[in-house]
C-alpha positions in Angstrom: -57.0 -17.8 -49.7 -58.4 -21.2 -47.9 -59.1 -21.6 -44.4 -58.1 -25.2 -44.4 -59.5 -28.0 -41.9 -57.9 -31.1 -40.8 -57.2 -33.7 -43.9 -57.9 -30.9 -46.7 -55.7 -30.1 -49.3 -54.9 -27.3 -51.7 -53.1 -27.3 -55.3 -49.9 -25.2 -55.1 -49.9 -23.1 -58.2 -46.4 -21.8 -57.3 -43.0 -23.9 -57.2 -42.0 -22.0 -54.0 -43.6 -22.1 -50.9 -43.2 -20.8 -47.0 -45.0 -22.4 -44.5 -44.5 -20.3 -41.2 -46.2 -21.5 -37.8 -47.6 -18.6 -35.4 -48.8 -19.1 -31.6 -49.1 -17.1 -28.7 -45.6 -18.4 -27.4 -41.9 -18.9 -29.3 -42.0 -22.0 -31.2 -39.4 -24.4 -32.6 -40.2 -25.5 -36.5 -38.8 -27.9 -38.6 -39.6 -29.9 -41.7 -38.5 -33.4 -42.3 -37.9 -34.7 -46.1 -39.6 -38.4 -46.5 -39.6 -40.7 -49.4 -43.0 -43.2 -50.2 -42.4 -45.4 -47.1 -42.9 -42.2 -44.5 -39.3 -42.1 -43.4 -36.2 -39.6 -44.2 -33.5 -41.1 -46.2 -31.0 -40.3 -42.9 -30.8 -37.6 -40.6 -29.8 -35.2 -42.5 -33.5 -34.8 -44.4 -34.3 -33.3 -40.9 -34.0 -29.5 -41.2 -34.4 -27.9 -38.2 -32.4 -24.7 -36.2 -29.0 -26.2 -36.0 -29.5 -28.1 -39.6 -30.9 -25.0 -41.1 -30.7 -26.2 -45.1 -31.5 -29.2 -47.0 -31.7 -30.3 -50.9 -34.9 -27.8 -51.6 -35.5 -27.2 -48.1 -34.5 -24.3 -45.8 -35.0 -23.3 -42.0 -36.0 -19.7 -41.2 -35.4 -18.3 -37.6 -37.8 -15.7 -36.9 -35.6 -14.1 -34.5 -38.5 -14.1 -31.7 -40.3 -11.3 -33.1 -42.1 -13.3 -36.6 -42.5 -17.1 -36.5 -40.3 -19.5 -37.7 -40.5 -21.1 -41.2 -39.9 -23.7 -43.6 -39.5 -22.7 -46.8 -39.8 -25.8 -50.1 -38.6 -25.3 -53.2 -40.1 -28.1 -55.0 -37.9 -27.5 -58.3 -34.9 -28.7 -55.8 -36.5 -31.4 -54.1 -34.5 -34.6 -54.7 -36.2 -37.5 -56.8 -37.8 -40.0 -54.8 -38.6 -37.3 -51.8 -42.5 -37.3 -52.2 -43.6 -35.2 -49.0 -42.5 -32.4 -46.7 -43.8 -32.4 -43.1 -43.8 -29.0 -41.3 -43.4 -29.5 -37.4 -44.1 -27.3 -34.6 -43.3 -27.4 -30.8 -43.0 -24.8 -27.9 -39.8 -23.6 -27.3 -40.5 -23.8 -23.4 -39.5 -27.6 -22.3 -42.9 -29.5 -21.3 -44.9 -26.7 -22.5 -48.3 -28.2 -24.4 -50.3 -26.6 -26.7 -53.5 -26.2 -24.3 -54.8 -23.1 -25.0 -52.1 -21.8 -27.8 -53.5 -23.3 -30.6 -51.2 -22.4 -33.3 -51.7 -21.0 -36.9 -49.9 -22.2 -39.9 -50.0 -20.0 -42.9 -48.8 -21.1 -46.6 -47.5 -18.5 -48.5 -46.0 -18.0 -52.2 -42.7 -17.7 -51.3 -41.5 -15.2 -54.2 -44.6 -12.3 -53.3 -45.2 -13.6 -49.6 -49.1 -13.5 -50.7 -51.1 -16.4 -48.4 -52.2 -19.4 -49.9 -53.9 -20.9 -47.0 -54.1 -21.2 -43.4 -54.6 -23.9 -40.7 -55.4 -23.9 -37.3 -55.7 -27.5 -35.5 -58.6 -28.1 -33.4 -59.0 -29.6 -30.0 -55.1 -29.6 -28.8 -54.3 -30.6 -25.4 -51.7 -32.3 -24.2 -49.9 -32.7 -26.9 -46.2 -31.0 -27.4 -45.2 -31.3 -30.6 -47.7 -31.5 -34.0 -47.2 -32.1 -37.4 -49.3 -29.0 -38.8 -48.9 -29.2 -43.1 -47.6 -31.2 -45.2 -45.9 -30.7 -48.9 -46.8 -33.8 -51.0 -46.0 -34.9 -54.5 -49.3 -36.6 -55.6 -49.9 -37.8 -59.8 -47.0 -35.0 -61.1 -48.4 -32.2 -59.0 -47.2 -30.7 -55.6 -50.0 -29.8 -52.9 -50.3 -28.6 -49.4 -52.7 -30.9 -46.7 -53.6 -29.9 -43.3 -53.0 -32.4 -40.9 -52.7 -31.5 -37.2 -51.4 -34.8 -36.0 -49.8 -34.3 -32.4 -47.5 -35.9 -30.2 -47.3 -35.6 -26.6 -43.3 -36.9 -26.6 -42.1 -33.7 -28.1 -40.3 -33.0 -31.4 -38.2 -36.1 -30.1 -41.0 -38.6 -30.7 -41.9 -36.9 -34.3 -38.6 -37.4 -34.9 -38.1 -40.8 -33.9 -41.2 -41.6 -35.8 -40.0 -40.5 -39.0 -36.6 -42.2 -38.3 -34.3 -39.5 -37.5 -31.9 -41.1 -35.0 -32.2 -39.6 -31.7 -29.1 -40.0 -29.6 -28.7 -39.2 -25.9 -26.4 -36.4 -24.7 -23.1 -37.5 -22.5 -24.0 -37.5 -19.1 -22.1 -35.0 -16.7 -19.6 -35.8 -14.5 -20.3 -38.7 -12.5 -22.7 -38.0 -9.1 -24.7 -40.4 -7.7 -27.8 -40.8 -9.2 -31.2 -43.5 -9.2 -29.8 -46.5 -11.2 -30.6 -45.9 -15.1 -32.2 -42.8 -14.6 -32.8 -41.4 -18.6 -30.9 -38.8 -20.0 -33.3 -36.2 -21.5 -32.6 -36.6 -25.8 -30.9 -34.5 -28.2 -32.6 -32.2 -30.9 -29.7 -32.2 -33.0 -29.1 -35.1 -34.8 -25.7 -35.0 -35.1 -24.7 -35.1 -31.5 -23.0 -38.2 -30.8 -23.3 -39.9 -27.2 -20.6 -42.4 -25.8 -21.6 -45.5 -25.3 -23.7 -46.5 -23.1 -23.4 -49.3 -20.0 -24.6 -52.8 -21.9 -28.0 -53.1 -20.7 -30.3 -56.5 -20.1 -32.3 -57.3 -23.4 -35.5 -55.7 -23.5 -38.6 -58.1 -23.0 -41.2 -59.4 -26.1 -43.5 -57.9 -24.4 -43.2 -54.1 -22.3 -44.4 -54.1 -18.8 -48.2 -54.0 -18.1 -49.5 -50.2 -19.5 -46.3 -49.2 -20.8 -44.7 -49.3 -24.0 -44.9 -49.6 -27.7 -43.1 -52.5 -29.7 -43.5 -53.3 -33.3 -44.1 -57.1 -35.0 -40.4 -57.8 -35.5 -40.4 -60.5 -33.0 -43.4 -62.8 -34.1 -46.2 -62.6 -32.5 -47.2 -60.1 -29.7 -49.2 -60.7 -26.4 -50.8 -57.1 -25.4 -51.9 -56.4 -22.1 -54.3 -53.2 -21.1 -53.5 -49.9 -22.6 -50.4 -51.8 -24.2 -49.5 -50.3 -28.0 -47.9 -52.3 -30.9 -46.9 -50.5 -34.1 -48.2 -52.7 -36.8 -44.4 -52.7 -38.9 -42.4 -55.4 -39.4 -38.5 -55.2 -40.8 -38.9 -51.9 -40.5 -41.8 -51.3 -43.7 -45.7 -50.7 -42.0 -48.2 -53.0 -42.7 -50.6 -52.2 -45.7 -52.2 -55.4 -46.2 -55.9 -57.3 -45.2 -56.0 -57.7 -41.9 -58.7 -59.9 -39.7 -59.8 -58.9 -36.3 -61.2 -62.1 -34.5 -63.7 -61.6 -31.7 -64.6 -64.5 -28.7 -65.8 -65.5 -26.3 -67.4 -68.2 -24.1 -70.0 -68.5 -21.8 -69.0 -68.4 -18.4 -71.6 -71.1 -17.0 -72.0 -73.8 -19.2 -74.9 -74.5 -21.0 -76.4 -70.8 -21.2 -76.0 -68.7 -24.7 -74.4 -65.7 -24.8 -75.1 -63.4 -27.9 -72.5 -60.9 -28.3 -72.2 -58.5 -31.3 -68.5 -57.5 -32.6 -68.2 -54.2 -34.6 -65.9 -51.7 -36.2 -66.3 -47.8 -36.0 -64.2 -46.0 -38.0 -63.4 -42.3 -37.0 -61.8 -39.1 -39.3 -59.3 -36.8 -37.7 -61.5 -34.6 -35.7 -62.4 -38.2 -34.1 -66.0 -37.6 -36.3 -67.6 -40.6 -36.6 -67.3 -41.8 -40.0 -69.3 -45.3 -39.9 -69.9 -48.4 -38.2 -69.2 -52.2 -39.4 -71.5 -54.7 -37.9 -74.3 -57.7 -38.1 -76.7 -55.2 -39.6 -74.1 -53.3 -42.2 -71.6 -56.1 -43.0 -69.7 -54.0 -45.2 -68.4 -50.2 -45.1 -66.0 -47.8 -46.7 -66.1 -49.3 -50.0 -65.9 -52.7 -48.7 -62.4 -52.0 -47.3 -64.2 -53.2 -43.8 -66.0 -56.2 -43.9 -68.1 -58.1 -41.2 -68.2 -62.2 -41.6 -71.5 -62.4 -39.9 -73.4 -62.7 -36.7 -72.5 -65.4 -34.2 -75.8 -66.0 -31.8 -74.4 -68.1 -28.9 -70.7 -67.7 -28.5 -70.6 -71.7 -29.2 -67.5 -73.5 -30.6 -63.7 -73.1 -30.9 -61.7 -70.2 -32.7 -63.2 -67.3 -33.6 -66.6 -66.1 -33.2 -66.9 -63.3 -35.2 -64.5 -62.0 -37.8 -63.9 -58.4 -39.0 -61.0 -57.7 -42.0 -59.9 -54.6 -43.1 -58.2 -53.6 -45.6 -55.6 -51.3 -44.4 -54.8 -50.5 -48.3 -57.5 -49.6 -49.3 -59.2 -47.4 -46.4 -59.5 -43.5 -47.5 -57.2 -41.2 -46.1 -59.5 -39.6 -44.0 -60.1 -42.5 -41.6 -57.7 -42.0 -38.7 -59.1 -44.5 -36.5 -60.7 -47.5 -36.2 -62.5 -49.0 -32.8 -63.2 -52.6 -32.2 -66.4 -53.1 -29.7 -68.4 -56.0 -28.4 -72.2 -55.9 -27.1 -74.7 -57.8 -25.5 -77.4 -57.1 -27.7 -79.7 -59.5 -25.0 -78.7 -57.5 -21.9 -75.8 -59.9 -20.4 -73.8 -58.3 -18.4 -69.8 -59.4 -19.3 -69.4 -61.1 -15.8 -71.6 -63.4 -17.4 -68.8 -64.1 -20.0 -65.7 -66.0 -20.0 -62.6 -66.2 -22.4 -63.3 -63.2 -23.9 -60.3 -61.8 -26.5 -59.4 -60.0 -29.4 -56.7 -61.3 -32.0 -55.1 -59.4 -35.2 -54.2 -61.9 -37.8 -52.8 -61.4 -41.4 -55.8 -62.5 -43.8 -53.2 -63.5 -46.4 -51.7 -66.0 -43.9 -53.8 -66.6 -40.9 -50.7 -65.8 -39.0 -51.4 -64.4 -35.5 -50.0 -61.5 -35.2 -51.2 -59.5 -31.8 -53.5 -60.9 -28.9 -55.0 -59.7 -26.2 -56.8 -61.8 -23.6 -59.7 -59.7 -21.6 -58.8 -60.7 -17.9 -61.4 -59.0 -16.1 -65.0 -58.2 -16.0 -67.5 -55.4 -15.4 -71.6 -55.8 -15.1 -72.2 -53.9 -18.2 -73.1 -54.3 -21.7 -70.3 -53.5 -23.7 -66.7 -53.0 -23.9 -64.2 -51.3 -26.0 -62.0 -53.9 -27.1 -59.1 -52.3 -29.2 -58.2 -49.6 -31.2 -56.1 -48.8 -34.1 -54.8 -45.4 -35.2 -53.0 -44.7 -38.4 -49.8 -42.6 -37.4 -48.9 -39.5 -39.8 -45.9 -41.5 -41.1 -48.3 -44.1 -42.7 -48.1 -46.8 -40.1 -50.8 -48.0 -37.8 -50.9 -48.8 -34.1 -52.9 -51.0 -32.5 -53.7 -50.6 -28.6 -55.4 -52.9 -26.1 -58.2 -51.2 -24.3 -60.7 -53.6 -22.4 -63.0 -50.7 -21.3 -66.2 -51.1 -20.5 -69.5 -49.0 -21.1 -73.1 -49.5 -20.9 -74.4 -49.9 -24.4 -76.0 -53.2 -25.7 -75.3 -51.9 -29.2 -73.1 -50.1 -31.3 -74.8 -47.3 -31.8 -74.4 -46.5 -27.8 -70.3 -47.0 -28.5 -69.6 -44.1 -31.0 -69.4 -41.3 -28.6 -67.1 -43.1 -25.9 -64.9 -44.6 -28.6 -64.2 -41.4 -29.9 -63.4 -39.7 -26.5 -61.0 -42.9 -26.4 -59.1 -41.8 -29.5 
């Protein structure tokens, strides 16, 4: 038996496996069949208590006395399906995983022997988890420990993987606040009546909320807003450039700022940092173009190129930071910004302008998080830290992930 850690994997020596997920409370367990692009083919690929069977994948209820489980027969999984993810969420509405860490057990379905166990660490506000995945790699089936958390429940996971989660019909007309949202139904077969026409969604969500993609072109973010790096329904898996720029607040005064990117693993563990003293990390997947000592001139002052497709699988988060090595505070800086560009075309994809400043020497400008579905999300941060070097940013940036 193997005790797994996030990101670790085992080769499956049997064609039929069962993954059960146990916790001190009742859990709802489900499975999703995913293609190479990390999405279901249709809602029929979402296997749960209301839809307990699909091609090669079956849901088994524990009846309240045993843990629910997902059984996978890899010989019956249809062509084109490369991954089955096993998810779990507390049965009680709104309950988080704080203090009720679950344990997934991967078993040989033929003799019930235990192949591996996995308990996701550091859980808090998550209300749903992608716990384990059964995946095909070079013709062999493997199991990987994941532990990816979601704060918006099983509906958030289902939506992320392409399942249609519709709203149920509203009850009889009763005076309610305008546009009060209905709770989503986890049964993808439930069909809601047409909703009243809503005004078109803005290109950018309200400050501090919402998530959008790149379908409508360049996105301008405000602090705490998030954009999914998806265009035309597909994740952006090519080279991108993060350009960071600034100007001195007072004419004639040089500002020596240093842009860096810090890479983290699935447990918020520091993997490496790319900065003026280390221009390449992760086998060249992240490259720094060099130091700008003054901030003078138009355009980006420092540029960091990230090859998303070449990043090792263990890289789950990148935090882009700027530090004042000379000790000048950000109150002496004007027009600080970061922007994400398509490295092949030079097209600007996302921009974040830092509109406020604090008398600190470091700022976390933005973070990019790899979602379990394979896509990356970028969130504008603008959080100030007392640090003149990237080394002092490692711990604060880890806490922000």
